[in-house]
C-alpha positions as semicolon CSV with decimal commas, in nm:
position;residue;x (nm);y (nm);z (nm)
1;X;14,524;2,265;6,803
2;X;14,837;2,382;7,044
3;X;14,720;2,735;7,108
4;X;14,995;3,002;7,273
5;X;14,833;3,344;7,400
6;X;15,072;3,630;7,482
7;X;14,938;3,894;7,672
8;X;15,085;4,229;7,552
9;X;14,991;4,479;7,819
10;X;14,717;4,530;8,060
11;X;14,577;4,852;8,198
12;X;14,293;4,999;8,352
13;X;14,038;5,193;8,129
14;X;13,856;5,468;8,363
15;X;13,537;5,687;8,254
16;X;13,652;5,969;8,011
17;X;13,456;6,193;8,225
18;X;13,455;6,215;8,658
19;X;13,197;6,060;8,826
20;X;12,967;6,321;8,992
21;X;12,978;6,359;9,342
22;X;12,644;6,286;9,384
23;X;12,683;5,936;9,245
24;X;12,989;5,786;9,393
25;X;12,833;5,560;9,587
26;X;12,615;5,306;9,397
27;X;12,384;5,118;9,634
28;X;12,322;4,730;9,528
29;X;11,964;4,623;9,563
30;X;11,812;4,307;9,702
31;X;11,817;4,097;9,370
32;X;12,182;4,187;9,318
33;X;12,193;3,990;9,722
34;X;12,057;3,679;9,527
35;X;12,334;3,668;9,245
36;X;12,642;3,463;9,305
37;X;12,961;3,589;9,376
38;X;13,131;3,479;9,041
39;X;13,237;3,611;8,703
40;X;13,076;3,523;8,398
41;X;13,269;3,552;8,090
42;X;13,122;3,625;7,764
43;X;13,375;3,561;7,447
44;X;13,280;3,684;7,077
45;X;13,503;3,637;6,800
46;X;13,498;3,823;6,475
47;X;13,684;3,778;6,125
48;X;13,831;4,099;6,115
49;X;14,010;4,164;5,767
50;X;14,396;4,186;5,829
51;X;14,411;4,524;5,653
52;X;14,270;4,685;5,972
53;X;14,584;4,903;6,146
54;X;14,592;4,749;6,490
55;X;14,687;5,024;6,647
56;X;14,390;5,234;6,495
57;X;14,143;4,930;6,618
58;X;14,299;4,923;6,978
59;X;14,300;5,290;7,022
60;X;13,905;5,274;6,887
61;X;13,814;4,999;7,140
62;X;13,987;5,195;7,451
63;X;13,779;5,488;7,366
64;X;13,483;5,354;7,304
65;X;13,489;5,170;7,635
66;X;13,594;5,476;7,867
67;X;13,308;5,668;7,712
68;X;13,085;5,392;7,787
69;X;13,192;5,407;8,160
70;X;13,117;5,738;8,190
71;X;12,747;5,637;8,168
72;X;12,803;5,276;8,314
73;X;12,981;5,432;8,634
74;X;12,911;5,127;8,832
75;X;13,120;4,901;8,614
76;X;13,433;5,123;8,681
77;X;13,405;5,098;9,091
78;X;13,452;4,845;9,337
79;X;13,272;4,696;9,584
80;X;13,223;4,843;9,933
81;X;13,369;4,684;10,230
82;X;12,989;4,617;10,353
83;X;12,884;4,450;9,994
84;X;12,590;4,660;9,982
85;X;12,703;4,913;9,739
86;X;12,993;5,013;9,491
87;X;13,210;5,265;9,539
88;X;13,225;5,464;9,242
89;X;13,549;5,657;9,246
90;X;13,663;5,589;8,876
91;X;13,913;5,300;8,975
92;X;13,800;5,190;8,602
93;X;13,803;4,830;8,440
94;X;14,090;4,610;8,318
95;X;14,164;4,588;7,960
96;X;14,385;4,341;7,850
97;X;14,530;4,303;7,488
98;X;14,677;3,970;7,401
99;X;14,746;3,767;7,095
100;X;14,781;3,419;7,000
101;X;14,946;3,194;6,772
102;X;14,672;3,082;6,485
103;X;14,507;3,183;6,239
104;X;14,144;3,302;6,300
105;X;14,013;3,035;6,012
106;X;14,198;2,775;6,182
107;X;14,062;2,815;6,527
108;X;13,682;2,892;6,372
109;X;13,728;2,532;6,211
110;X;13,859;2,353;6,514
111;X;13,628;2,481;6,767
112;X;13,359;2,349;6,585
113;X;13,494;2,010;6,654
114;X;13,607;2,121;7,040
115;X;13,404;2,422;7,168
116;X;13,638;2,384;7,500
117;X;13,895;2,594;7,255
118;X;13,677;2,862;7,319
119;X;13,783;2,901;7,708
120;X;14,142;2,957;7,637
121;X;14,007;3,309;7,544
122;X;13,863;3,380;7,890
123;X;14,035;3,676;8,093
124;X;14,321;3,596;8,241
125;X;14,246;3,439;8,599
126;X;13,852;3,493;8,540
127;X;13,817;3,127;8,584
128;X;14,039;3,052;8,905
129;X;13,914;3,371;9,090
130;X;13,930;3,334;9,448
131;X;13,633;3,441;9,698
132;X;13,894;3,675;9,871
133;X;13,969;3,818;9,550
134;X;13,607;3,878;9,410
135;X;13,589;4,242;9,628
136;X;13,894;4,353;9,482
137;X;13,860;4,235;9,117
138;X;13,694;4,518;8,884
139;X;13,358;4,476;8,813
140;X;13,420;4,394;8,436
141;X;13,737;4,265;8,314
142;X;13,808;4,283;7,911
143;X;14,042;4,102;7,710
144;X;14,132;4,166;7,340
145;X;14,313;3,872;7,133
146;X;14,416;3,940;6,815
147;X;14,489;3,626;6,557
148;X;14,771;3,597;6,317
149;X;14,660;3,770;5,989
150;X;14,341;3,910;6,132
151;X;14,038;3,804;6,348
152;X;13,976;3,930;6,704
153;X;13,846;3,767;6,987
154;X;13,687;4,000;7,254
155;X;13,582;3,855;7,614
156;X;13,407;4,009;7,875
157;X;13,384;3,921;8,206
158;X;13,125;4,059;8,411
159;X;13,086;4,039;8,825
160;X;12,724;3,859;8,837
161;X;12,681;4,029;9,205
162;X;12,657;4,379;8,988
163;X;12,543;4,274;8,632
164;X;12,280;4,020;8,505
165;X;12,281;3,860;8,167
166;X;12,062;4,174;8,043
167;X;12,281;4,427;8,209
168;X;12,607;4,249;8,081
169;X;12,474;4,190;7,696
170;X;12,278;4,569;7,720
171;X;12,667;4,682;7,781
172;X;12,804;4,486;7,550
173;X;12,610;4,583;7,266
174;X;12,608;4,951;7,331
175;X;13,001;4,944;7,364
176;X;12,986;4,793;6,981
177;X;12,808;5,098;6,881
178;X;13,003;5,348;7,027
179;X;13,299;5,196;6,882
180;X;13,182;5,161;6,541
181;X;12,987;5,496;6,497
182;X;13,206;5,720;6,740
183;X;12,902;5,829;6,947
184;X;13,005;6,093;7,214
185;X;12,987;6,032;7,562
186;X;12,746;6,280;7,648
187;X;12,500;6,097;7,395
188;X;12,522;5,758;7,565
189;X;12,228;5,684;7,795
190;X;12,069;5,339;7,770
191;X;12,059;5,229;8,164
192;X;11,909;5,361;8,464
193;X;12,065;5,331;8,832
194;X;11,770;5,341;9,064
195;X;11,719;4,979;9,129
196;X;11,875;4,978;9,486
197;X;11,628;5,264;9,598
198;X;11,334;5,087;9,454
199;X;11,433;4,764;9,628
200;X;11,747;4,778;9,892
201;X;11,961;4,557;9,992
202;X;11,829;4,342;10,295
203;X;11,990;4,145;10,579
204;X;11,966;3,792;10,434
205;X;12,184;3,600;10,677
206;X;11,913;3,504;10,921
207;X;11,640;3,430;10,598
208;X;11,780;3,213;10,417
209;X;12,161;3,071;10,335
210;X;12,336;3,150;10,004
211;X;12,249;2,941;9,716
212;X;12,544;2,709;9,645
213;X;12,575;2,480;9,347
214;X;12,735;2,131;9,422
215;X;13,030;2,111;9,261
216;X;13,223;1,799;9,140
217;X;13,607;1,879;9,076
218;X;13,716;1,500;8,972
219;X;13,414;1,591;8,687
220;X;13,525;1,727;8,317
221;X;13,245;1,962;8,192
222;X;13,267;1,979;7,796
223;X;13,041;2,219;7,584
224;X;12,906;2,166;7,255
225;X;12,665;2,364;7,022
226;X;12,391;2,263;6,813
227;X;12,112;2,441;6,610
228;X;11,705;2,382;6,583
229;X;11,605;2,530;6,262
230;X;11,287;2,793;6,200
231;X;11,139;2,477;6,024
232;X;11,178;2,205;6,295
233;X;11,068;2,476;6,543
234;X;10,761;2,508;6,310
235;X;10,719;2,133;6,274
236;X;10,747;2,059;6,655
237;X;10,501;2,336;6,731
238;X;10,251;2,146;6,442
239;X;10,295;1,802;6,664
240;X;10,181;2,022;6,985
241;X;9,860;2,182;6,793
242;X;9,714;1,803;6,852
243;X;9,758;1,846;7,201
244;X;9,628;2,188;7,204
245;X;9,309;2,050;6,969
246;X;9,263;1,761;7,217
247;X;9,266;1,978;7,529
248;X;9,570;1,858;7,672
249;X;9,730;2,212;7,675
250;X;9,535;2,526;7,658
251;X;9,791;2,749;7,497
252;X;10,022;2,830;7,203
253;X;10,398;2,739;7,322
254;X;10,629;2,975;7,207
255;X;11,020;2,853;7,107
256;X;11,164;2,858;7,401
257;X;10,912;2,655;7,573
258;X;10,945;2,406;7,324
259;X;11,295;2,385;7,293
260;X;11,327;2,421;7,708
261;X;11,102;2,087;7,685
262;X;11,275;1,937;7,421
263;X;11,614;2,001;7,636
264;X;11,507;1,885;7,951
265;X;11,337;1,550;7,847
266;X;11,642;1,424;7,714
267;X;11,861;1,548;7,995
268;X;11,563;1,358;8,216
269;X;11,651;1,042;7,989
270;X;12,050;1,061;7,971
271;X;12,009;1,026;8,384
272;X;11,768;0,729;8,337
273;X;12,035;0,587;8,155
274;X;12,301;0,687;8,364
275;X;12,135;0,567;8,679
276;X;11,916;0,273;8,563
277;X;11,590;0,454;8,688
278;X;11,395;0,775;8,627
279;X;11,476;1,063;8,884
280;X;11,315;1,365;9,000
281;X;11,496;1,634;8,824
282;X;11,490;2,059;8,875
283;X;11,539;2,268;8,614
284;X;11,640;2,655;8,722
285;X;11,504;2,890;8,443
286;X;11,611;3,262;8,463
287;X;11,319;3,525;8,420
288;X;11,419;3,849;8,347
289;X;11,139;4,034;8,565
290;X;11,193;4,391;8,363
291;X;10,858;4,459;8,255
292;X;10,683;4,228;8,447
293;X;10,610;4,394;8,777
294;X;10,413;4,697;8,928
295;X;10,714;4,906;9,067
296;X;10,793;5,225;8,856
297;X;11,114;5,037;8,741
298;X;11,219;5,112;8,413
299;X;11,267;4,826;8,192
300;X;11,640;4,940;8,148
301;X;11,767;4,888;8,462
302;X;12,121;4,827;8,552
303;X;12,220;4,569;8,813
304;X;12,030;4,190;8,879
305;X;11,664;4,186;8,822
306;X;11,628;3,775;8,787
307;X;11,470;3,541;8,930
308;X;11,506;3,165;8,909
309;X;11,180;2,994;8,854
310;X;11,209;2,656;8,936
311;X;11,045;2,386;8,748
312;X;11,015;2,015;8,891
313;X;10,983;1,696;8,771
314;X;10,816;1,424;8,973
315;X;10,856;1,059;8,787
316;X;10,528;0,924;8,993
317;X;10,356;1,276;8,920
318;X;10,451;1,391;8,597
319;X;10,451;1,231;8,208
320;X;10,686;1,227;8,004
321;X;10,510;1,346;7,686
322;X;10,657;1,658;7,538
323;X;10,312;1,889;7,600
324;X;10,312;1,748;7,980
325;X;10,699;1,912;7,981
326;X;10,593;2,238;7,812
327;X;10,261;2,274;8,028
328;X;10,479;2,240;8,313
329;X;10,721;2,488;8,216
330;X;10,438;2,748;8,132
331;X;10,263;2,701;8,468
332;X;10,593;2,700;8,686
333;X;10,777;3,018;8,493
334;X;10,377;3,163;8,522
335;X;10,326;3,087;8,919
336;X;10,696;3,253;8,970
337;X;10,600;3,585;8,768
338;X;10,262;3,605;8,931
339;X;10,388;3,617;9,262
340;X;10,627;3,910;9,213
341;X;10,383;4,085;8,956
342;X;10,218;4,289;9,202
343;X;10,226;4,467;9,535
344;X;10,463;4,675;9,727
345;X;10,864;4,625;9,712
346;X;10,828;4,435;10,064
347;X;10,576;4,229;9,903
348;X;10,782;4,128;9,617
349;X;11,104;4,059;9,836
350;X;10,863;3,863;10,077
351;X;10,732;3,646;9,771
352;X;11,101;3,585;9,661
353;X;11,207;3,455;10,008
354;X;10,906;3,254;10,039
355;X;11,023;3,087;9,665
356;X;11,353;3,044;9,784
357;X;11,332;2,920;10,102
358;X;11,057;2,632;9,991
359;X;11,328;2,553;9,746
360;X;11,667;2,579;9,917
361;X;11,597;2,461;10,237
362;X;11,335;2,180;10,179
363;X;11,475;1,819;10,226
364;X;11,337;1,699;9,896
365;X;11,525;1,969;9,612
366;X;11,802;2,073;9,860
367;X;12,205;2,015;9,743
368;X;12,233;1,768;9,992
369;X;11,987;1,549;9,819
370;X;12,197;1,333;9,547
371;X;11,911;1,175;9,384
372;X;11,786;1,458;9,239
373;X;11,922;1,587;8,903
374;X;11,942;2,000;8,865
375;X;12,073;2,203;8,561
376;X;11,996;2,549;8,442
377;X;11,832;2,614;8,132
378;X;11,814;2,999;8,031
379;X;11,675;3,189;7,730
380;X;11,912;3,441;7,605
381;X;11,667;3,496;7,315
382;X;11,608;3,853;7,198
383;X;11,911;3,993;7,336
384;X;12,086;4,195;7,086
385;X;12,437;4,001;7,077
386;X;12,432;3,882;6,707
387;X;12,384;4,227;6,661
388;X;12,721;4,370;6,859
389;X;12,908;4,519;6,550
390;X;13,239;4,667;6,682
391;X;13,288;4,750;6,297
392;X;13,412;4,423;6,176
393;X;13,006;4,284;6,110
394;X;12,861;4,033;6,336
395;X;13,027;3,802;6,565
396;X;13,125;3,448;6,370
397;X;13,094;3,254;6,712
398;X;12,976;3,349;7,067
399;X;13,026;3,137;7,394
400;X;12,835;3,225;7,753
401;X;12,915;3,127;8,093
402;X;13,225;2,934;8,319
403;X;13,109;2,567;8,222
404;X;13,104;2,400;8,580
405;X;12,755;2,310;8,569
406;X;12,501;2,109;8,386
407;X;12,368;2,446;8,203
408;X;12,199;2,509;7,870
409;X;12,172;2,832;7,695
410;X;11,947;2,936;7,412
411;X;12,017;3,241;7,158
412;X;11,893;3,358;6,841
413;X;12,058;3,247;6,564
414;X;12,047;3,347;6,179
415;X;11,711;3,296;6,000
416;X;11,482;3,233;6,294
417;X;11,679;2,929;6,418
418;X;11,808;2,910;6,760
419;X;12,143;2,805;6,844
420;X;12,195;2,614;7,229
421;X;12,504;2,595;7,387
422;X;12,531;2,295;7,622
423;X;12,763;2,237;7,911
424;X;12,747;1,917;8,075
425;X;13,016;1,673;8,241
426;X;13,176;1,425;7,936
427;X;12,999;1,125;8,061
428;X;12,637;1,283;8,047
429;X;12,697;1,454;7,683
430;X;12,809;1,110;7,549
431;X;12,474;0,963;7,627
432;X;12,279;1,365;7,574
433;X;12,417;1,345;7,169
434;X;12,257;0,982;7,173
435;X;11,926;1,090;7,270
436;X;11,692;1,027;7,016
437;X;11,516;1,423;6,993
438;X;11,857;1,535;7,001
439;X;11,968;1,341;6,708
440;X;11,624;1,431;6,545
441;X;11,584;1,769;6,579
442;X;11,903;1,939;6,609
443;X;12,220;1,977;6,436
444;X;12,587;1,981;6,602
445;X;12,838;2,228;6,512
């Protein structure tokens, strides 16, 4: 499918009410400092009926976004020169309108075969954003693209330095509610903004270097989606019940733990087939710490409050049974959470620093070690993205991330099933699709 996208207009959407003087400078937190300097896009595709008036829809989107920004005021600011705060001077977020030369149904049919087509709807310039441009780019960039004869793609790219997945999805979900129901600005109140005061930014230059993912500019990354239905998940849990009965595991695994174990074991076997031997593997599993620590931090805090739980597989030490992976995942995540659960802000920061130094400065697991396979497996389950209804119903398709690193993203689908977006180098993807577990327990779309 040859797609041609035309940008019709680009403007800055500013908060509907000025930000009060005492909120003009929003302090970034210690956890914001740990985030990558990149924009992370979220794409939502809606089969809006062609009877809708485009001008009315555009007006509703702009007005509701403006009202949301009155509450989420840091999203309309700019990173300060010291990179430790946001200057909240109501500079606004970039809002582009575009049109594409295809029908929505035709696109949806084709994107099931080639998920890379979704990348075409990223906000302009976000994929190639240079570090020098990062500071001046708005924390939020939005683009609305209309299809021929109805249907719309909404893409929202947020600065990871300012917003984590929880904040990003909460922002979009509430924007959709405000758009659909016309909620006035004075009634919008879904986030708190005191994170930087509770866990303030620190000088990290002398503690540890920033995490840098290895890049392979010659490799082509492709994405695939597949589903694991509720019946299959229940069947896998029943199989693991035998390991529970025999004492091999002492807990009831969650859906996310089971699927993470399935994905990770498949990726390890793919690497073994590609290299000819079993290699060490390191999974970064992002954990949302909201509600898991003793500090008086609200569960709806704006910003970054995520830590990557490192989960290590060592061939000489770990076994390849599914229950072994489930246990490894549970223990590693719990260890990370426990290290941050109690104590003062200084104690929590020290625990995080020690964890990152142990991982990223060790010779065994550092990015310089080409004998270790690394990937991210992240759960977006229980985030309300499938409920993001701007007035056209639920999205027909969701796409997340930049597709520049081996990653798996899980999110809730219909009827208790889980959808997984897998981003891999093309040579890995061909082997991944042929893995016995992937062929047996999943259905690709």
